[in-house]
Each structure stands twice: as structure tokens, then as C-alpha cells.
N, C-alpha and C positions, 0 to 999 in steps of 0.2 A: 921518650917512648916507653922506658922501663916503668915509669909511674903509671902511664896509661894502661899498660898490660897488667900491672898489679891490681889496679882498680877493677878491671874487667873480671879477673879471676876471683877476686874477693866476692864480687856479685855472684859468680857461678857457685862459689862455696855456700853463700847465704841461701841461694835458691835450693841447693841440694840439702842443706841442713833442715829446711822447712818442707822437704819433699815436694818442691815445686818444679815442674818440668818447664821447658822453654815455652810450650804452648800456653801453660797456665800463667806465665809471666806476661802474657799479653800478645803473643804472636802465634800465628798458625804455622808459619814455616820460617826457618832461619837459614840463610844461605851460608855455604862453607866459607866464602870470602869474609862475611861479616864477623866471624868468630876467629879469624886467623891473623891477629895483629903481628905477632912475632913468634918464632919457634920458642918453645917453653924453656929451652936450655939457656936462653938469654935472660931469664927472670932471676931475681934474687932467690936463693935457696931456702930462706927462712920460712916463708908461709907455705902451708900445705893446701893443695887445691880442694880437697874434699876428704872427709873421713872414709867414705866408701872406697876410694882409690888410694889405698895407703901408700902405694909406691908410684903414684901418678907423676912424680917429678920427671919420669922418663918420657912422658907422653907429650906430643905436640898438640896444638889446639884441635886439629882435625881428629886426632886419636881420642882426645877427651870427649868430643862430641859423639864419636862412635860408641864409646862405653856408656856415656850418659844417656844417649838416645833421646827420643821425644816420646813421652808416654803414649802408647797405643798408636804409634805412627809406623808407617811401612817404608819411610824414605829418609835418608840423610842428605838429600839434595833438594831442599825446599827453595822457594824463589823469593818470597816477600819478607823483607826485614821487619823486625818488631818495632811497633810504635812506642812500646813501653821501655825500650832500651835506647831511646834517643840520647840519653845522657852518656852512653858509652861512645868513646871516640871512634869515628869511622876511619879505619886505617886504609892504606893502599892495598888493594886486593893482591893476594899472593896465590900462586898456582896451588890447586888441591894437592895434598900430600897423601902418601899411602896410609891405609888403615893400620891399626895396632898390630905389630909383628912380634911382640914379646910373649912370654909364657902366660898361660891362664892364671897361674898363681899370683902374678903381678896385678891383676885387675879383679879377680874373683873375691867378693867379700863373704867369707863363710858364716854360717850360723843363720838363725831365724828370729824374726820379730815375734812370731808365735807359731805354733803348730799343734795338731791334734794330740792329746795325751793318750797313751796306752791304747791305741787303735789296733795294734797288731798283736797276734798271739800265735802260739805254736801250731794251731790247727789251720792257719790261714793258707789257702791255696793260691790266692791271687790278690794283689794290691793294684788297684787302678789309680793312676795319677793323671789327672786331667790338667793340662796347661791352659790357663785362662787369663785373659786381660783383666785388670782390676775392675774396670767398668762393666764387665759382661755379666752382671748379676742375673739378667733374664736367662741367659744361656745356662748358668749354673742351676738356677731354680728349675728350668725345664728338664735338665738331667736328673736332678734329685727326684722329680715327680714322675719320671718315666723309667728309662733303663737303669738308672742309678739307685733304685730302691732295693734294699736288701733286708732280709730278716737278720736278727742278731745272731742266729745260728748258721747263717750262710757262710761258706768258706771264702768269702770275697768281701773286700772293703774298698771304699772309694774316697779319695781326697782330691782337692784342687790345689794348684800351686800358682802363686802370683808373686810379683815383686813390688818395689816401692812405686808410688804414684802420687798424684796431686792430693792436697788435703781433703777435698770432698770425697774422693774415692777411698782414702784411708779411713775416714770416719765410717763410711758405709760398710767397708770391709770388716771393721771391728764389730759393728752391730751384727753383720752376717755371721761372723765367726762365733759370736756369743749365742746366736740362735741355733747354729748347726754344728759347730766344732769340727769342721771338716776342711779347713783351709790351712795350707802351709804358706806362710808369708816369708819369703826369702829376703835377703838384704841387698839384692841387686836392683838396679833401675829397670822397670818393666817396659820394654820396647821391642820392636821387631828385631833390631840388630843385637839384642841381648838374649835371643831364644836359646843360644848355646849355654849361656850362664844359667838360664832357667832350668834346663835339663841337668846341668851339673849340680844345681841346688837340690833337685829331686834326688839325684844319686847320693848326695851327702845325707839327706834326710833318711833315705832307706838304709844307708850304712849305719846310721846312728840309732834308728828307731824301728826298723822293720826288716831286719835280716832274716827273720823266721819265715817270711812269705816265700813260697816256692817259685812263684812267677810274678813278674812286674809288667803291667801294660801301661805304656805311655800313650796318651791320646790328647787331641785338641778338643776344645769345648764346642766345636762345630762338627763333631763326629758322633754318629750313632753307633752304639756297641751292642751286639747281640751276645749278652753275657752267657746265656745258657749254652749256646753253640761253642763259645770260647772255652767254657769249663769242660765240655765234652772232649774237646781236642786236648786240653791240658791233661786230662786223665790218661790219655793215650801216650803222652810224652812225659810222664811223671818222673822218669829216670834220666831225662836229658840234662846235660851240664854244658856250661859255657856256650850258650846258643842264643842267637837273636832271630826272631821270626818276623816276616812282613813281606811286602812286595819288594823284592830285591832288584835294584837297578844295576845293570852290567855295562861297563865301558862308557859311562856317562862322561862327557867332556865339560870342563869348566867354561862358564860364560866369560869371555874376554872383552866384551863390549862395556866400556866404563859407564854407559848410560843405563845398563840393565840393573834391576834390583838385585840380581843374583851375581853381579860382577865379582870375579875373583882375579886378583892380580897374580903375576908370576911370583912375586915375593911372598904372597900368602900361600900359594900352592903351585909348585913348579911343573909337576908332571902333566902329561897331556890328557890323561883320563883319571877319574877318581877310582879308588878301590870300590869293590862291590859294597853297596849300602842299602838299607831299607828305606825306600822313599815314601813320602806321604805323611799323613797326619797321625798314624798309629803304628806302633810296633810292640812286640812282646819279647821279653828276655827272661832267661832263667836268673834267679836271684843271685847266683854266685858271680854274675858278671858285674853287679853294681859297684862293689867296693873297688874291684880291679880297675874298672873304667874310670871311676872317680879319681883315684890316685894317679892314674896315667894322664888324665886330662890336665891336671895341675902343672905337670912338667912339660906340656906340649905347647907349641905355638897356637895362638887363638885363631879360630876360623868361625865366621858368622853363620855358615850353613850348618845348622844343628844336626840334621840327619846324616849328612856327609861326614861331619866331624866325629860324632859319637859312634854311629853304627858302621861307618866306613873306615876312616883313618885310624881311630883309636882301637876299634874292634879288630882291625887287621893286624895291628902291631901286637895285640894280645893273643892273636890266633884264636879268636872267638869265631865260631862258624855262623854264617848267615844262611838261613833257610827260607826259600820263597814259599809263601802260602797264598794260594789264589783267593782264599776266603777274605783277605784284606782287600777291600774295594776302595779305590781312591777317587771315585767319581760318583755323582748322584745318579740313581736310576731314572729312567724316563718316566716311570710312574711308581708310586709307593704301593707295592704288592707284597703282602705277607709271605706269599710263596717264594718271592725273590729273596726276601730278607732272612728266611729261616736258615739258610745255608751259608750266610756270610758272618764274619766277625764284626767288621766295621764298615761304615758307609759314610763317605765324605759328603757333606751338604755344601751346595754352591752358595747358599745364603746362610747367614749366621743363624744359629738356633735361637739366639737372643731376639731375633726379629719375629719369631713365631710364638703366639700365645701358648702357654704350657698345656692348656686343655686340648689343643689340637695335637700336641705330641702324645699326650696320654691316650687319645683316641685317634691315632694317626691314620687309620684306614677308614675313617667315618666321613669322608668328604661329601657324601650324598645325604648324610643325616642333617636334619634341621637344627639351627641354633634355637635357643630358648626364645629369642626375640621373634623368630619366624612363626612360632606356634602359641606364644603366650598372649592371652587377651588381657590387656591392661584395664584397670578400672574396676568399679564395684557396683553391685546391684543394691547394696545397702551399706550405710556407714553408721557406726555407733554414735548416738547423740550425746552421750554423757562422758565419754572417755577422752582424756587429755584436753579438757576444756576448762577455761577460767583459771581458778586457783590450782587446778590439778594438771596444768599443761606441761609441767616439768617434773614428772615423777622420778623418784629414786629408782623404783622398780616397776616395770611394765610386764605383766604376765599375759601371754597370748596362748590361748588354749585351743588346740585343733580339735574340732568336733564334727561328727557326721550329722546332717540335718535331722535325722530321725532319733537322735540320742537326747530326747527331751529330758528324761529322768536324770541322766548323768549331769546335765547342765544345772538342773534344779537342785540336785544334791550339792554340787560345788558352790552354788550361790548361797545356800543356807548353811554350809559348813565352812570349810577353810577359805572360800572365795567371797565371804561377806565383806563388801567394800567399806562398810562403816567401821571395821575393826582396826584399820591401819591408816596412818598418815603416809603420804608419798608412795602409796602402792595403788596401781590401777590394774583392772582385769578386763579382758575382752575375749570373746569366742570368735573363731574364724571357721567358715564353712563355704562350700560351693552349692551348686544346684543339685536337686535329687528328684527322681521320679517316684520314689517310694514314700517320701515324707509328705505329710499333710501340709500343703502350702499355707492354708489359712491359719493353722496352728503356729507355724513359724512366724507369720506376719504378726499375730497377736503377741508372741514372745518378743519380737523385735520392738514393738511399740511399748510393751510393758517395762522392759528392762534397759533398752538402749545400749546394749553391750555386745552386739553381734556385728562382725565384719563379714560381709558376704560377697564372694566373687562371682564371676560369670561362667566359671568352668564347671564341668560335671564332677560331682564328688565320687571318687573311686580310688582304689589303691594305686593305680597308675599315675594319679595326679597329685600325690602328696608333695612332690617337688614343686609343682605349680602353686599349691596352697602356701608353702613357705615363701615362695617368691612374692606372692600377693601380700603376705604378712610384712615382708621387707618394704614393699612398695607403700603400704599404708603407713608404716612407721616413718618412712622417709618424708612423707607428705603431711602427716598429721601429728606425729609425736616424736619429732626428731631430737628433742632435748632430753629424752629419757636416758638416765645414766646406765641402767642395766635392763636387759630384756631376757625374760625366761620364756622359752618356747617349750610347751608341753602338750599333752592331749587329755581328753576327758576321762581317760582311764588311769589317771595319775593323781595321787594325793600329794599335796605340797604343804610342807611345814613352813609357813611364812616367817614365823619368829626365828627359826634356825637359819633360814635363807638370808634374812636381813642381817643377822650376826655375821654370816660368812661374807656378805657384800661389804659390810663395814670394814672388813680387813682388806678389801680389794679396791677401795675408792680411788687409789692412785693408778690403778691398772689401765692400760690402753690396748686396743687391738688384740683382744683376748677372747677365746671361747673356752668355757669350762664344761666338763661333762665326764661321763664314765668312758674313758678313752679306749678305743680299740686300735691295736697296733699290728701291722703286718698281716692283715686278713687277706687270704687268698680268694679272689673273686670267683674262681672256678671250683675251688675245693669245697665250698659250702653248698652242696648240691640241692638240698631241700630247704634252703633258707631264702628269705627275701633278698639277701645279699648276693645270691648266685646270679651271675651274668655270663653270657657266652663271650668268646674272644672278640667277636666283631663289634661288641659294645664297649669293651674295656680291655686295652692291651697291656696295662701295667701288670707286673708280676704280683704286686700286692696293692691294696688300697692305701692311699695316704692316711696318716693318723686321723681318726675322726671320733666324734662323740656318739657312742652307741646308745641305742634305746631312744625313747620318745622325748627325753628331757635334755636340754642344754641351755646354758646361760651365756650371754655375750655382752660385752661392753657396747655402749651406744654408738661409739665411733666405727664399729664394724658394719653397721646396717647398710649405709650407702655404698661402701666399698664392695660388700658381698652382692648387693642388688645389681649394681652396674656390671660387675664381672660375670654374674650369672646370666644376664641377658645376652652376653656375647659368647657364651659357651655352648657346646653341644648338649642337648637335653640328656639327662641321666635320671632314671626313675627312682633310684634309691636315695631318698631325700637327705638323710643325715650324712651319708657318704659324699653326696654332691655338695651340700651347703657347708658342712663343717670339715670336710676332707679336701675334696678337689678344689673348690673355689677358695676356701680359707687358705689353703696352701699356696694357691696361685697369687693371692694378694698379700701374702706375708703376715697372716694372722696367727698368733700363738695359740696352740691347743694345750690346755692344762687340765690335769686330772682332778676330779672332785669326788672324793671317797664317800661323801655324805649322800650320794645318790644311790638308792636301792632299786633293784630291778624286779623285786617280787614282794608280795605281802608276807609279813612274818607269820609263822605258824601260831604264835601266841601274841595277841595284840595287847601291849601294856604301855603305860606312860613312859616307863624306863627305856623300852626299846624303840620308842618313837622320838624321844626328845633330841637325839643327836643325828637324825636323818633329815635331809632336805626334801627328799621325795620318795614315794613308793609307787611303783608301776604295777599294772595288771589289776586295777581296782574296779570293782563293780559299783553301780550307783548306791546300793545299800552300804557298801564298805566305806564310802566317803563319810557317811554318818558315823559308822562304827569307829573309824580311826579318829575322827574329830572329837567324838564323845570321850574316847579312851584318853586322848592326849590332854584334854582340858579338864576332865572330871577326876582324873587321877585314879582310875580303876586299875589296880595292880593285881 
């Protein structure tokens, strides 16, 4: 039997070395009996069970399972044995043993796989640490796009904390960290029964990296936080020390039913009631608590109930005061009402945030507003006859020029200047427009027949429908020019330097899922009162817009088109086209936004070849200026 036990635990060590959970090894649930061949103290002392549990030779098999856990699982009492572990001997079942009763320091693996660099500074009022399961990327993105958006000058920062998981999650987490640099990756196994270890890891990171923050908010990823309200209260408590705030539970008794998820044995906690503790998914503490609590936990007996252990047992021993704040709400309101939310800090959701599309969270009070698919009229009243056809069906660059029907002269100037299709290989041009009552229909029909370069939708052409026009553009590309490598979206008041643009593209041929433009960051929707970007709170509830490409020009890789089109149809309509397409939707589907300095927003005072050669585009151009700019750039008038 010693040999059988040794083989089994070597398998466990191999699974742990590869970051494989029991469920990844081919089982959904593993019974306690199936992993308890013999007490561990009967095994040879030479092999170590796992690097993570440096002192695990004291643990019995039941205790090993408690600390290993099952990634993203809420139970250690599964029922179905693993088919992939059939080669493991099936021992005679032994009665379940008690959970781990040793010190935290015997099982806690300190340090981090990676964590955000230099995120904290001396002016930081609040660091928010969101505990998140490795697979909950949708929840994290929803938070980043809604209440977790902050300006670089805001006195608050946000990070997520996760533990070790299955290889697929680990790869995705690395990519997510590379994109956002806001994830603390601890060295513990991420599971329900290791939530205490996750908070201890949070405290270790704060002790080492963020002592300067005045307050720490710990919250779950299915919790909504009203950051502005929280900052207001923090200002009134700026001088507080050694304090934890939340919904304080008084005289709570331990669950003694072994079948309960919250079961606590008398060996784990002998008293009849817990110390006062802050219950629920969110609590706030003054930063002077962090290092004290971290150091004390390492010398204390482990308890799986994180809030009881950290804010109750440990805080009580350290004489940290716990203050009840009614603004911490631990249940979902019956309806999402801004008037209800404005006076609360936190709001627990019954359903995971990750199950809710992020655009619904961005506009969380817009339940009666239509989706794009409810109002968008698919299809075209005219298709270009010469674009993306035959030898030109796979262009390196497709330029779509948004134009009003009555802007005949602008289109004419573009065709005879920089938009001359005969000048470039692998470059295609098309104009896109809707219907208009002011334009001469017969004149447009003649233009369509003559040039074969106009995409025309069924919508009415106006400022409110610019988003609709771009969605039509995406629909047409998806159906008619899906192999285009890059798409430049612009308008008929923009001059484009094709030669420079092609040089820029040549340096980006390996790029995927990217949008390039003159990026706008942290723009306040309400603060720009006289701008097209101004919207009222009932249309956009985020504190700032997501990063987006400002102005009429942006470039995207061809693999963005279908992603953005499909996601846009399922979103609430938003009239500010570039914010919607390159900000909200691009953010939602994980498209990178990259700055392109070569885009100019205005015509230079003096037009010369020298000040034109290094720009990709110039906006605010009249029909005559298209000719002027083209002539200056090509004839070298300095």
C-alpha cells in the first residue's frame, strides 16, 4: 500500500507542477474517499508532495485536498470519481478527516507570479483590490468598462487578484495582464476553500507594494462599487486609524452541520459565536491594518471563512475596531434605480457580472432603450460595382469615406486627387452615404453609374445616424470585402496621404485585433457641454468614456470588422460614432487601441511638401483644399 500511496501523490505533484486542477485532469467532482488511501504520515518522508505546500508532510489526504481545492469550485464534497484517474488504485474508503488545523504559514505560499508595477504613489487615497476567479474575464472587463474606470490623476487605483488555475486560464490571464497590467497573480491555488489565502496574498502585496494608500477596499468581482460615494466618505474619515468598515455581523454562530458549505468543526473554531466581523463581499480598511493583519494571520490556525477569519478573529486579536456602515449593501435591489444607487458604496449582484454584456453595465439604467439590432435597417439601396471585385478582391488597404449625398464636389475632388484608384496597387476606395431629401437624386444616380464606388444604405443621412453609417460600413465589408487587410474609415473632409499610410501599414502587417487613431483618454461625457461628445447621464453612466479614436479617421485591422459588427448589433444604440465603435464596442470585444501620431486634426497654416510628407491625414479640408494639398505634396511647392 505504501507504493500505491506514493504513486498517487506523485500524480498530484505532477498535476500541481503543470497548474492542473482535479477537474482539468478529467473529472468534475472527486470524492473525499477516492483520495484518502492512507494517512500521509505513513508515507516515505523523501518525496515532497508539491512545491506550493512546502511543509505539506504534516497534511493528511483530506487536508491536501482542502488546500489544493478544485479551481473555481465551491465544494470539496463531490460525488463522481474521475475517469482519467482509473489507473490510481481504489482504496478502502476511510472516514472523512478534519480540515487542516495548522498555522497559515505552513500552507501559504508567499510571493507573486506577476503583479502591477508602480501602481501606487504617495497621493493615493484608495486602492481597490477585486478578488476574481481566473476564468472570470467577462466580469473583470465589465468592471474595467464601468465603475472601475479612473483618470490617471484620480486618487484611486484598481487591481484584480487571482491564484493558480488550469493551463488555459493561465495563458488567458497572461494575455489579459499584458493588455491591462492590473492583475496580481498569487502563488496559491484559486478555489473557494482558498479565499482566505487569496486575501492574505492581497495583504502581502499591499504590505510590499502599496503601503502609501490611505484606504484599502476589498471587493468581489460580482459587486458594483459607487466609487464617488466611497471617496466622499473616506474624506470624512481621513484621520481614522486601525479600522475596518462594512456590514458588521454580531453574535453569528458557526454552522455545525457537516453537509453545509460553511461547516466549521469545533477543532477549527471552538467558541459558540464568532467575533464581530464584516460580512459580505466588500469591506474597507485603513491601510495601517494591512501589515499587522498579514503578519498575525501567518501565526494563526487556518480558517476557510475569509471574512470571519480576517475581519473577525484576526482583527479582534489586534484590537482593530469594526464599524458598521449601512452604505455597504449585500443584496441586489429589486430594480436598478440611480436614485437608489447614489447613496450606497457597494451592491452585491445575485448573478455574476460576467454573465452580463459589458455595454449593459456601461448603460445600466437603459433597459427601455433599443438595441442597435432593433432599429438598424440591414441592407443597401446601392452597392459599388467596381470595389473588391476580381483581381482587387483582397486589397491590402480599403478606404471607406463617409460622405453626405449632397457633397458632390468633395467626392469629385477626392477622386481626382488623392483618391485616384489608378495610382496604387492593392488599395481600394469607396464612399458611403444614406438617403437625403436635399440632394438631387438623379445626380446621385448618375454618379453611381459613372464611378461604381458608392455604398448607399437605407437610413436617412443626418448627424444622429453616423453610428448607423459605420455599422453599415462594417456590414458591407463583412459581406463583400472580408479579406481586406486594413480598413481606413474617414470622411469627405479629410485629406489622406496614401503613400505615408502604406508605409505605416507595412510596419503593422503582423498586427491583429487593433484600431489605430488619435486616441482620446479619460474624456468626461458630461464635462464637454458644447461638444458632440456631451451626453446626459441617462445615456451613459460611466465616469469617463473608454479610450477611443477621436476625430473622423481611424485605421483597423481586417479581423476587427466582424467582431465589432456582431457586438454592435447586440449593444444599446449610442449616437457618438467613434466613441461607440472604437471605444465601447472595441473595448467590449478586446480590441487594442493604439495611438497614431501621423493623424492631424487640422489644415496647416502653410501648405508645403515638407509639412505634408510625414502625415497620414489632415481633417477639416474643403473640396478645393483637396486639390491644393495634393498639388503641394506631389509638385513639391515649398
